[in-house]
Steps between C-alpha positions, in 0.01 A plus 500: 500500500329388820125546517259464787240224512233767451672618180528145362134429580382830350685427174301179439236715329759647260632215281838567341720310257770310689289460815269228630246465777620287791294343779672576832348190660558228244182370336528122538595495869229760572239282328621196696466700821137582419526860383231605254584605145382854583746516791785366285429749221424794729689826440676454836663181369615634162807702402651606169864393475750466216466189286856393586437533875174304459688219324761496779234475771306232312818300438589513869156364598519227233837372621501237775678623808549266795571802723141622454319171438 
């Protein structure tokens, strides 16, 4: 099922088993770039996604990739 960004953001306030909250702009790079904690944790930067999808995204960002530096 495809959901809009608005739907994913709205669902942050409704925790469900099998889902996790994901920061759209990753936390560590955002902090390095000078974003405040309140900006990083703002509702506009949070979505509720499935745990499996969250693990896939996190794994991608944790894997070195010469194509993306």
